[in-house]
DRENPA-455274 format. One record per residue (C-alpha): residue number from 1; residue in three letters; x, y, z. Coordinates in Angstrom, 3 decimals. Layout:
! residues N
[site NUM; "ala"; [X; Y; Z]] ...
//
This chain:
! residues 423
[site 1; "met"; [57.610; -36.290; -14.955]] [site 2; "lys"; [55.051; -38.406; -13.109]] [site 3; "lys"; [54.951; -35.846; -10.287]] [site 4; "ile"; [54.362; -33.060; -12.786]] [site 5; "ile"; [51.475; -34.947; -14.372]] [site 6; "ile"; [49.912; -35.684; -10.993]] [site 7; "thr"; [50.333; -32.047; -9.915]] [site 8; "leu"; [48.755; -30.811; -13.117]] [site 9; "ala"; [45.893; -33.270; -12.678]] [site 10; "phe"; [45.173; -32.046; -9.169]] [site 11; "ser"; [45.413; -28.448; -10.345]] [site 12; "phe"; [42.908; -29.169; -13.109]] [site 13; "ile"; [40.518; -30.874; -10.689]] [site 14; "phe"; [40.819; -27.928; -8.296]] [site 15; "phe"; [40.199; -25.487; -11.161]] [site 16; "ile"; [37.068; -27.350; -12.262]] [site 17; "ser"; [35.819; -27.735; -8.688]] [site 18; "tyr"; [36.402; -24.078; -7.882]] [site 19; "his"; [34.577; -22.823; -10.901]] [site 20; "ser"; [31.697; -25.278; -10.475]] [site 21; "val"; [30.880; -23.775; -7.064]] [site 22; "ala"; [31.658; -20.123; -7.804]] [site 23; "lys"; [28.578; -18.076; -6.982]] [site 24; "thr"; [27.241; -14.593; -7.500]] [site 25; "thr"; [26.635; -12.918; -4.165]] [site 26; "leu"; [23.822; -10.391; -4.038]] [site 27; "val"; [23.796; -8.096; -1.034]] [site 28; "ile"; [20.248; -7.168; -0.072]] [site 29; "asn"; [19.174; -4.464; 2.345]] [site 30; "cys"; [16.191; -5.489; 4.432]] [site 31; "pro"; [14.748; -3.429; 7.311]] [site 32; "ala"; [15.274; -4.961; 10.744]] [site 33; "met"; [11.636; -5.719; 11.514]] [site 34; "glu"; [10.129; -9.143; 12.092]] [site 35; "asn"; [7.670; -9.410; 9.198]] [site 36; "gln"; [10.068; -7.956; 6.646]] [site 37; "thr"; [12.962; -10.141; 7.807]] [site 38; "arg"; [10.787; -13.225; 7.387]] [site 39; "ile"; [9.774; -12.120; 3.880]] [site 40; "cys"; [13.384; -11.501; 2.815]] [site 41; "asp"; [14.497; -14.835; 4.288]] [site 42; "glu"; [11.742; -16.761; 2.525]] [site 43; "leu"; [12.175; -15.032; -0.838]] [site 44; "thr"; [15.935; -15.493; -0.938]] [site 45; "ser"; [15.852; -19.082; 0.332]] [site 46; "ala"; [13.276; -20.096; -2.264]] [site 47; "tyr"; [15.217; -18.352; -5.035]] [site 48; "met"; [18.526; -19.978; -4.059]] [site 49; "ala"; [16.882; -23.400; -4.092]] [site 50; "leu"; [16.022; -22.798; -7.738]] [site 51; "asn"; [19.237; -20.940; -8.585]] [site 52; "pro"; [22.174; -22.490; -6.689]] [site 53; "glu"; [24.632; -20.247; -8.524]] [site 54; "val"; [23.333; -17.264; -6.511]] [site 55; "glu"; [23.683; -16.529; -2.816]] [site 56; "phe"; [22.567; -13.600; -0.679]] [site 57; "glu"; [24.069; -11.540; 2.099]] [site 58; "phe"; [21.881; -9.319; 4.253]] [site 59; "ala"; [22.679; -5.729; 5.160]] [site 60; "pro"; [19.855; -4.742; 7.547]] [site 61; "thr"; [19.048; -1.168; 8.530]] [site 62; "pro"; [16.618; 0.139; 11.173]] [site 63; "ala"; [12.961; 0.205; 10.134]] [site 64; "ser"; [12.698; 3.938; 10.794]] [site 65; "asp"; [13.631; 7.392; 9.565]] [site 66; "glu"; [17.146; 6.590; 10.729]] [site 67; "gly"; [17.231; 3.561; 8.446]] [site 68; "arg"; [16.045; 5.610; 5.482]] [site 69; "ala"; [18.749; 8.165; 6.183]] [site 70; "ile"; [21.395; 5.433; 6.270]] [site 71; "val"; [20.248; 4.044; 2.932]] [site 72; "gly"; [20.229; 7.559; 1.471]] [site 73; "thr"; [23.840; 8.116; 2.560]] [site 74; "gln"; [24.921; 4.731; 1.186]] [site 75; "leu"; [23.318; 5.492; -2.164]] [site 76; "ala"; [24.971; 8.901; -2.337]] [site 77; "thr"; [28.390; 7.383; -1.631]] [site 78; "gly"; [28.010; 4.309; -3.851]] [site 79; "thr"; [28.218; 1.907; -0.893]] [site 80; "ala"; [24.619; 0.629; -0.848]] [site 81; "ala"; [23.635; -3.009; -1.229]] [site 82; "asp"; [22.872; -4.473; -4.656]] [site 83; "ile"; [19.174; -4.469; -3.771]] [site 84; "ile"; [17.540; -2.113; -1.293]] [site 85; "his"; [14.142; -2.212; 0.368]] [site 86; "tyr"; [12.680; 1.295; 0.481]] [site 87; "asn"; [9.465; 3.296; 0.352]] [site 88; "ala"; [7.335; 3.724; -2.724]] [site 89; "gly"; [5.674; 7.062; -3.435]] [site 90; "ala"; [6.782; 10.555; -2.498]] [site 91; "leu"; [9.708; 9.417; -0.306]] [site 92; "leu"; [11.240; 7.654; -3.291]] [site 93; "gly"; [12.094; 11.015; -4.825]] [site 94; "ala"; [14.201; 11.860; -1.760]] [site 95; "ile"; [16.912; 9.377; -2.803]] [site 96; "asn"; [17.266; 10.830; -6.323]] [site 97; "pro"; [16.411; 7.519; -8.037]] [site 98; "thr"; [17.331; 8.601; -11.570]] [site 99; "lys"; [20.940; 8.848; -10.356]] [site 100; "thr"; [21.057; 6.146; -7.666]] [site 101; "leu"; [18.756; 3.333; -8.872]] [site 102; "glu"; [18.653; 1.086; -11.926]] [site 103; "pro"; [15.523; 1.714; -14.050]] [site 104; "leu"; [13.257; -1.220; -14.885]] [site 105; "thr"; [11.056; 0.673; -17.346]] [site 106; "gly"; [9.673; -1.622; -20.016]] [site 107; "his"; [10.866; -4.813; -18.295]] [site 108; "ser"; [8.549; -7.766; -18.769]] [site 109; "leu"; [8.323; -8.227; -14.999]] [site 110; "tyr"; [5.724; -5.443; -14.952]] [site 111; "asp"; [3.420; -7.700; -16.967]] [site 112; "asn"; [2.987; -9.650; -13.719]] [site 113; "ile"; [2.254; -6.647; -11.469]] [site 114; "asp"; [-1.019; -4.741; -11.071]] [site 115; "ser"; [-0.693; -1.658; -13.255]] [site 116; "gly"; [-1.982; 0.588; -10.471]] [site 117; "tyr"; [1.273; -0.019; -8.588]] [site 118; "ile"; [3.628; 1.345; -11.258]] [site 119; "pro"; [2.972; 5.103; -10.741]] [site 120; "ala"; [4.075; 4.727; -7.118]] [site 121; "val"; [7.588; 3.629; -8.188]] [site 122; "thr"; [7.901; 5.942; -11.189]] [site 123; "val"; [10.000; 9.120; -11.131]] [site 124; "asn"; [10.615; 11.309; -14.193]] [site 125; "gly"; [9.065; 8.681; -16.440]] [site 126; "glu"; [11.253; 5.804; -15.218]] [site 127; "ala"; [9.921; 2.857; -13.180]] [site 128; "phe"; [12.271; 1.410; -10.575]] [site 129; "gly"; [10.694; -1.058; -8.139]] [site 130; "val"; [8.756; -4.260; -7.522]] [site 131; "pro"; [6.530; -4.922; -4.495]] [site 132; "gly"; [8.527; -5.942; -1.447]] [site 133; "asp"; [5.609; -6.370; 0.933]] [site 134; "tyr"; [1.818; -6.411; 1.088]] [site 135; "ala"; [-0.295; -3.445; -0.009]] [site 136; "met"; [-3.168; -1.991; 1.998]] [site 137; "gly"; [-6.568; -1.306; 0.516]] [site 138; "ser"; [-8.987; 1.323; 1.779]] [site 139; "gly"; [-12.697; 0.932; 2.236]] [site 140; "phe"; [-15.467; -0.246; 4.532]] [site 141; "phe"; [-15.379; -3.270; 6.780]] [site 142; "tyr"; [-18.976; -4.390; 7.251]] [site 143; "asn"; [-20.766; -6.905; 9.452]] [site 144; "lys"; [-22.275; -9.632; 7.257]] [site 145; "lys"; [-24.764; -10.749; 9.919]] [site 146; "val"; [-26.140; -7.220; 10.190]] [site 147; "tyr"; [-26.452; -7.076; 6.411]] [site 148; "ala"; [-28.298; -10.401; 6.343]] [site 149; "lys"; [-30.616; -9.419; 9.207]] [site 150; "tyr"; [-31.812; -6.257; 7.455]] [site 151; "gly"; [-31.704; -7.575; 3.897]] [site 152; "leu"; [-28.960; -5.224; 2.682]] [site 153; "asn"; [-26.910; -5.577; -0.499]] [site 154; "ile"; [-23.262; -4.646; -0.953]] [site 155; "pro"; [-23.358; -1.056; -2.266]] [site 156; "met"; [-21.785; -0.305; -5.633]] [site 157; "ser"; [-22.471; 3.432; -5.345]] [site 158; "trp"; [-22.556; 6.021; -2.584]] [site 159; "ala"; [-26.315; 6.393; -3.043]] [site 160; "glu"; [-26.782; 2.676; -2.400]] [site 161; "leu"; [-24.690; 2.913; 0.754]] [site 162; "met"; [-26.815; 5.837; 1.955]] [site 163; "asp"; [-29.963; 3.766; 1.335]] [site 164; "asn"; [-28.477; 1.029; 3.510]] [site 165; "cys"; [-27.711; 3.612; 6.190]] [site 166; "glu"; [-31.302; 4.826; 6.183]] [site 167; "lys"; [-32.565; 1.299; 6.827]] [site 168; "leu"; [-30.041; 0.772; 9.593]] [site 169; "lys"; [-30.870; 4.086; 11.262]] [site 170; "ala"; [-34.563; 3.233; 11.173]] [site 171; "asn"; [-33.712; 0.088; 13.124]] [site 172; "gly"; [-31.531; 1.842; 15.670]] [site 173; "val"; [-28.184; 0.654; 14.291]] [site 174; "asp"; [-25.193; 2.970; 13.781]] [site 175; "cys"; [-24.346; 2.804; 10.098]] [site 176; "val"; [-20.697; 3.926; 10.193]] [site 177; "his"; [-18.489; 3.918; 13.279]] [site 178; "gln"; [-16.176; 6.950; 13.344]] [site 179; "thr"; [-13.121; 6.960; 15.626]] [site 180; "phe"; [-11.994; 10.576; 15.841]] [site 181; "gly"; [-10.349; 9.845; 19.185]] [site 182; "ser"; [-7.665; 8.294; 16.944]] [site 183; "asp"; [-7.779; 11.302; 14.655]] [site 184; "trp"; [-5.710; 9.862; 11.790]] [site 185; "thr"; [-8.587; 7.479; 11.042]] [site 186; "ser"; [-10.676; 10.439; 9.884]] [site 187; "gln"; [-8.667; 10.475; 6.642]] [site 188; "ile"; [-9.557; 7.064; 5.228]] [site 189; "leu"; [-12.900; 7.952; 3.614]] [site 190; "his"; [-11.435; 11.028; 1.927]] [site 191; "leu"; [-8.074; 9.575; 0.881]] [site 192; "gly"; [-9.715; 6.305; -0.115]] [site 193; "ser"; [-11.561; 8.156; -2.881]] [site 194; "his"; [-8.417; 8.944; -4.900]] [site 195; "cys"; [-8.828; 5.942; -7.188]] [site 196; "ile"; [-12.274; 7.238; -8.140]] [site 197; "ile"; [-10.790; 10.664; -8.919]] [site 198; "glu"; [-8.178; 9.041; -11.165]] [site 199; "asn"; [-10.872; 7.126; -13.049]] [site 200; "glu"; [-12.882; 10.327; -13.517]] [site 201; "met"; [-9.945; 12.628; -14.268]] [site 202; "pro"; [-6.840; 10.638; -15.281]] [site 203; "gly"; [-3.666; 12.390; -14.234]] [site 204; "trp"; [-5.335; 14.815; -11.812]] [site 205; "tyr"; [-2.661; 14.037; -9.244]] [site 206; "lys"; [-0.029; 15.549; -11.558]] [site 207; "leu"; [-1.958; 18.799; -11.713]] [site 208; "tyr"; [-2.434; 18.724; -7.961]] [site 209; "gly"; [1.248; 18.037; -7.332]] [site 210; "ser"; [2.272; 21.011; -9.470]] [site 211; "asn"; [-0.213; 23.443; -7.853]] [site 212; "gln"; [-2.541; 23.491; -10.863]] [site 213; "ala"; [-5.551; 21.888; -9.144]] [site 214; "lys"; [-7.259; 22.335; -5.775]] [site 215; "trp"; [-9.606; 20.186; -3.732]] [site 216; "ser"; [-12.114; 22.975; -3.277]] [site 217; "thr"; [-12.428; 23.628; -7.024]] [site 218; "thr"; [-12.468; 19.996; -8.242]] [site 219; "pro"; [-16.034; 18.587; -8.043]] [site 220; "val"; [-15.020; 14.918; -8.025]] [site 221; "gly"; [-12.335; 15.738; -5.449]] [site 222; "met"; [-14.896; 17.466; -3.271]] [site 223; "arg"; [-16.952; 14.296; -3.010]] [site 224; "gly"; [-14.696; 12.805; -0.322]] [site 225; "trp"; [-15.223; 15.897; 1.803]] [site 226; "glu"; [-18.969; 15.909; 1.122]] [site 227; "lys"; [-19.301; 12.250; 2.081]] [site 228; "gln"; [-17.693; 12.959; 5.436]] [site 229; "gln"; [-20.179; 15.762; 6.046]] [site 230; "glu"; [-23.173; 13.737; 4.845]] [site 231; "leu"; [-22.550; 10.916; 7.315]] [site 232; "phe"; [-22.720; 13.424; 10.175]] [site 233; "asp"; [-25.574; 15.531; 8.813]] [site 234; "arg"; [-27.817; 12.498; 8.330]] [site 235; "gly"; [-27.085; 11.017; 11.745]] [site 236; "phe"; [-25.444; 7.876; 10.403]] [site 237; "ile"; [-22.484; 7.785; 12.819]] [site 238; "asn"; [-22.007; 6.831; 16.470]] [site 239; "glu"; [-22.739; 9.455; 19.113]] [site 240; "asp"; [-19.331; 8.996; 20.774]] [site 241; "his"; [-17.447; 9.597; 17.513]] [site 242; "ala"; [-15.340; 12.398; 18.988]] [site 243; "ala"; [-13.754; 10.155; 21.630]] [site 244; "ser"; [-13.998; 6.691; 20.083]] [site 245; "thr"; [-10.687; 4.996; 19.270]] [site 246; "leu"; [-9.325; 2.655; 16.616]] [site 247; "glu"; [-9.712; -0.385; 18.871]] [site 248; "glu"; [-13.339; 0.546; 19.587]] [site 249; "gly"; [-13.953; 0.758; 15.842]] [site 250; "phe"; [-12.710; -2.799; 15.404]] [site 251; "lys"; [-14.965; -3.972; 18.230]] [site 252; "ala"; [-18.013; -2.135; 16.921]] [site 253; "val"; [-18.018; -3.757; 13.486]] [site 254; "ala"; [-16.901; -7.168; 14.796]] [site 255; "thr"; [-19.788; -7.324; 17.268]] [site 256; "gly"; [-22.300; -5.629; 14.964]] [site 257; "ser"; [-23.047; -2.655; 17.209]] [site 258; "ser"; [-22.100; -0.621; 14.121]] [site 259; "ala"; [-22.579; -1.968; 10.625]] [site 260; "his"; [-19.469; -0.417; 9.031]] [site 261; "tyr"; [-16.000; 0.841; 9.883]] [site 262; "val"; [-13.929; 2.795; 7.337]] [site 263; "met"; [-10.384; 1.515; 7.654]] [site 264; "leu"; [-7.268; 0.282; 5.854]] [site 265; "ser"; [-7.074; -3.415; 5.170]] [site 266; "phe"; [-4.302; -4.069; 7.712]] [site 267; "ala"; [-7.158; -4.455; 10.178]] [site 268; "thr"; [-7.842; -7.986; 8.903]] [site 269; "gly"; [-4.945; -9.129; 11.081]] [site 270; "glu"; [-6.393; -7.310; 14.083]] [site 271; "phe"; [-9.777; -8.971; 13.595]] [site 272; "ala"; [-8.160; -12.391; 13.259]] [site 273; "lys"; [-6.191; -11.848; 16.469]] [site 274; "ser"; [-8.745; -10.101; 18.668]] [site 275; "tyr"; [-12.058; -11.399; 17.300]] [site 276; "pro"; [-11.389; -14.922; 15.993]] [site 277; "asp"; [-15.007; -15.990; 16.600]] [site 278; "gln"; [-16.355; -13.085; 14.535]] [site 279; "val"; [-13.704; -12.765; 11.792]] [site 280; "asn"; [-15.779; -14.764; 9.299]] [site 281; "asp"; [-18.696; -12.381; 9.863]] [site 282; "ile"; [-16.723; -9.436; 8.493]] [site 283; "gly"; [-16.589; -8.448; 4.816]] [site 284; "tyr"; [-15.077; -5.546; 2.912]] [site 285; "phe"; [-15.881; -3.211; 0.021]] [site 286; "ala"; [-14.048; -0.259; -1.510]] [site 287; "val"; [-15.118; 3.332; -0.930]] [site 288; "pro"; [-18.042; 3.659; -3.364]] [site 289; "gly"; [-18.312; 6.533; -5.820]] [site 290; "asp"; [-21.295; 7.958; -7.631]] [site 291; "asp"; [-20.780; 5.872; -10.803]] [site 292; "pro"; [-20.409; 2.097; -10.285]] [site 293; "ser"; [-18.484; 1.837; -13.567]] [site 294; "lys"; [-15.694; 3.905; -11.970]] [site 295; "ser"; [-15.284; 1.555; -9.015]] [site 296; "cys"; [-11.751; 0.661; -7.921]] [site 297; "met"; [-9.563; 0.284; -4.845]] [site 298; "thr"; [-7.385; 3.115; -3.580]] [site 299; "thr"; [-4.262; 1.420; -2.320]] [site 300; "trp"; [-1.513; 2.264; 0.139]] [site 301; "met"; [1.458; 0.929; -1.768]] [site 302; "pro"; [4.015; -1.433; -0.267]] [site 303; "asp"; [7.655; -0.689; 0.387]] [site 304; "ser"; [9.540; -2.076; -2.576]] [site 305; "phe"; [12.737; -3.683; -3.823]] [site 306; "tyr"; [15.074; -1.583; -5.979]] [site 307; "ile"; [18.391; -2.295; -7.710]] [site 308; "thr"; [21.129; 0.222; -7.013]] [site 309; "lys"; [22.974; 1.916; -9.837]] [site 310; "ala"; [26.342; 1.042; -8.253]] [site 311; "ser"; [25.633; -2.704; -8.164]] [site 312; "asp"; [28.129; -4.939; -9.981]] [site 313; "his"; [25.452; -7.607; -10.441]] [site 314; "lys"; [22.544; -5.801; -12.092]] [site 315; "asp"; [21.596; -8.667; -14.415]] [site 316; "glu"; [21.379; -11.199; -11.579]] [site 317; "ala"; [19.498; -8.690; -9.448]] [site 318; "lys"; [16.978; -8.134; -12.252]] [site 319; "lys"; [16.456; -11.884; -12.554]] [site 320; "phe"; [15.730; -12.054; -8.829]] [site 321; "leu"; [13.265; -9.152; -8.920]] [site 322; "ala"; [11.557; -10.672; -11.963]] [site 323; "trp"; [11.161; -13.905; -9.996]] [site 324; "val"; [9.753; -12.004; -6.989]] [site 325; "ala"; [6.981; -10.784; -9.321]] [site 326; "thr"; [5.827; -14.324; -10.197]] [site 327; "thr"; [3.446; -16.769; -8.605]] [site 328; "asp"; [6.476; -18.522; -7.046]] [site 329; "gly"; [7.465; -15.232; -5.447]] [site 330; "cys"; [3.886; -14.755; -4.328]] [site 331; "ala"; [3.920; -18.175; -2.644]] [site 332; "ala"; [7.062; -17.175; -0.751]] [site 333; "phe"; [5.368; -13.985; 0.507]] [site 334; "arg"; [2.411; -16.044; 1.697]] [site 335; "arg"; [4.623; -18.554; 3.520]] [site 336; "ala"; [6.469; -15.745; 5.284]] [site 337; "asn"; [3.347; -13.844; 6.343]] [site 338; "pro"; [0.110; -15.734; 5.595]] [site 339; "ser"; [-2.208; -12.996; 6.869]] [site 340; "gly"; [-0.364; -10.020; 5.385]] [site 341; "gly"; [-3.090; -8.824; 3.046]] [site 342; "met"; [-3.097; -7.880; -0.642]] [site 343; "leu"; [-0.286; -8.742; -3.023]] [site 344; "leu"; [-0.132; -6.712; -6.213]] [site 345; "ile"; [1.386; -9.602; -8.141]] [site 346; "lys"; [-1.013; -11.044; -10.702]] [site 347; "gly"; [-2.247; -14.585; -10.203]] [site 348; "cys"; [-1.716; -14.383; -6.445]] [site 349; "pro"; [-5.084; -14.917; -4.764]] [site 350; "pro"; [-5.286; -15.131; -0.990]] [site 351; "pro"; [-4.873; -18.603; 0.490]] [site 352; "asp"; [-7.970; -20.783; 0.677]] [site 353; "asp"; [-8.202; -20.277; 4.426]] [site 354; "ala"; [-7.953; -16.473; 4.214]] [site 355; "val"; [-10.601; -14.505; 6.065]] [site 356; "pro"; [-13.568; -13.292; 3.946]] [site 357; "ala"; [-12.541; -9.622; 4.082]] [site 358; "met"; [-9.154; -10.432; 2.556]] [site 359; "lys"; [-10.789; -12.384; -0.249]] [site 360; "asp"; [-13.143; -9.456; -0.863]] [site 361; "met"; [-10.182; -7.083; -1.249]] [site 362; "asp"; [-8.410; -9.354; -3.704]] [site 363; "arg"; [-11.574; -9.718; -5.798]] [site 364; "ile"; [-12.078; -5.942; -5.969]] [site 365; "val"; [-8.529; -5.318; -7.218]] [site 366; "ala"; [-8.782; -8.189; -9.707]] [site 367; "glu"; [-12.130; -6.993; -11.103]] [site 368; "tyr"; [-11.853; -3.222; -10.873]] [site 369; "gly"; [-8.165; -2.412; -10.485]] [site 370; "ser"; [-6.356; -0.152; -8.069]] [site 371; "phe"; [-4.518; 3.147; -7.946]] [site 372; "pro"; [-2.169; 4.564; -5.310]] [site 373; "ala"; [-3.378; 6.856; -2.570]] [site 374; "leu"; [-2.529; 10.462; -3.436]] [site 375; "glu"; [0.413; 10.622; -1.049]] [site 376; "phe"; [2.209; 7.977; -3.145]] [site 377; "val"; [2.082; 9.967; -6.375]] [site 378; "ala"; [2.043; 13.613; -5.250]] [site 379; "pro"; [4.959; 15.323; -3.491]] [site 380; "val"; [3.011; 17.082; -0.749]] [site 381; "lys"; [0.479; 16.301; 1.954]] [site 382; "gly"; [-0.650; 18.926; 4.450]] [site 383; "pro"; [-0.196; 17.917; 8.105]] [site 384; "ala"; [-3.546; 19.370; 9.202]] [site 385; "leu"; [-5.647; 16.929; 7.172]] [site 386; "pro"; [-6.738; 14.669; 10.082]] [site 387; "arg"; [-7.799; 17.610; 12.228]] [site 388; "ile"; [-9.695; 19.320; 9.410]] [site 389; "leu"; [-11.537; 16.117; 8.496]] [site 390; "val"; [-12.505; 15.638; 12.149]] [site 391; "glu"; [-14.002; 19.133; 12.025]] [site 392; "val"; [-15.971; 18.306; 8.864]] [site 393; "gly"; [-17.010; 14.875; 10.151]] [site 394; "ser"; [-18.197; 16.361; 13.449]] [site 395; "gly"; [-20.274; 19.136; 11.885]] [site 396; "met"; [-17.991; 21.969; 13.037]] [site 397; "ile"; [-17.352; 23.252; 9.516]] [site 398; "ser"; [-18.793; 22.429; 6.100]] [site 399; "ala"; [-17.165; 20.269; 3.444]] [site 400; "ile"; [-16.299; 23.261; 1.265]] [site 401; "glu"; [-14.845; 25.133; 4.236]] [site 402; "gly"; [-12.743; 22.099; 5.114]] [site 403; "ala"; [-11.481; 21.656; 1.562]] [site 404; "ala"; [-10.509; 25.324; 1.274]] [site 405; "lys"; [-8.814; 25.173; 4.668]] [site 406; "tyr"; [-6.824; 22.139; 3.583]] [site 407; "asp"; [-5.872; 23.729; 0.253]] [site 408; "ala"; [-4.239; 26.532; 2.257]] [site 409; "asp"; [-2.503; 23.989; 4.517]] [site 410; "val"; [-1.043; 22.201; 1.490]] [site 411; "val"; [0.317; 25.466; 0.045]] [site 412; "lys"; [2.000; 26.256; 3.354]] [site 413; "gln"; [3.546; 22.779; 3.557]] [site 414; "ala"; [4.765; 22.870; -0.051]] [site 415; "gln"; [6.426; 26.231; 0.497]] [site 416; "gln"; [8.147; 24.930; 3.627]] [site 417; "met"; [9.429; 21.995; 1.544]] [site 418; "gly"; [10.689; 24.356; -1.149]] [site 419; "leu"; [8.674; 22.695; -3.920]] [site 420; "glu"; [8.660; 24.330; -7.326]] [site 421; "ala"; [5.470; 26.036; -8.549]] [site 422; "trp"; [4.239; 26.653; -4.994]] [site 423; "asp"; [5.708; 30.136; -4.434]] 
//
């Protein structure tokens, strides 16, 4: 009898001990790239410290088209991780999210995320993701010493920027450095105007994506093309624009040989690395429109975290994603990659020691809001855009000719993709 009692006692202790340490394991897919691995490690470690009943396993995939294909196959076969890290925007539709991902529409976690982000993770009216990395803003890096020397103010409209350019030209300074030798950079001024279009014509991107609107027949859409032409026509760009490269653009604005460089905000890291003595001389402002009240930041949206439909732990996964979208989650992002850029989580300012340009970007989004670049909310982008914008920006063709040429390129691309309404 005594042996039975002792055996039962040990069994009870084992039962209690087992259940006190039982944990929910969340499998998370994270691309095998250094910055993203650090972010996933920091987020999950911080969350486990607060929630010891949860643990994570990693299922990395290549940070490439191959990796996206692997995730797509796993989703189609129901073998994907509980949480995946995947693109926002047009590529999201490729994995059929309404059938493969768990919707988060209406979840309170979106109260903590900049509203401009949500369209980039929304398909067929359902929102699916939370930011899984830093976003990139688009606008003008400018040299603060040059601005101080010539008494210039930060422009809130395109007309004010052109006034600044006139003063700079009169003093022999290139206003805007163009780097058409790296031809993709020709797109930033044009694509960076999409937020302004959205503020002028809410929902235009839906019309565009369904072949009901064209660049060449949309006046506010034409402004990005016209701005590219105006910089050339008025002699506000560098003479070597045709051959100049991305790296030369960084150098030009860092040293002040050009006052501005139109570029995505990832360049803050390049300035910090290559021009540490000048990084505090560099500021940033969004692409200005014609009406200062419509100011905002066009944003290249971050890859995001999504919960898979086949997950057996959806509730725990939602709790984790909700935590990611808090100031604690923000702090984990910053620890993993202090110089990453803009976080679209509310209440997440840059660190105190952030470079001035990064602080400028955060202030713009906080004060004026953001909206995704067109390629994150429309299903098609014509491949000839960089080349056509180089032609406009070099005076080879006019803005209206470029816009019409690109409209035709988009139709061709949409038909090759088999998109509806583009026959």
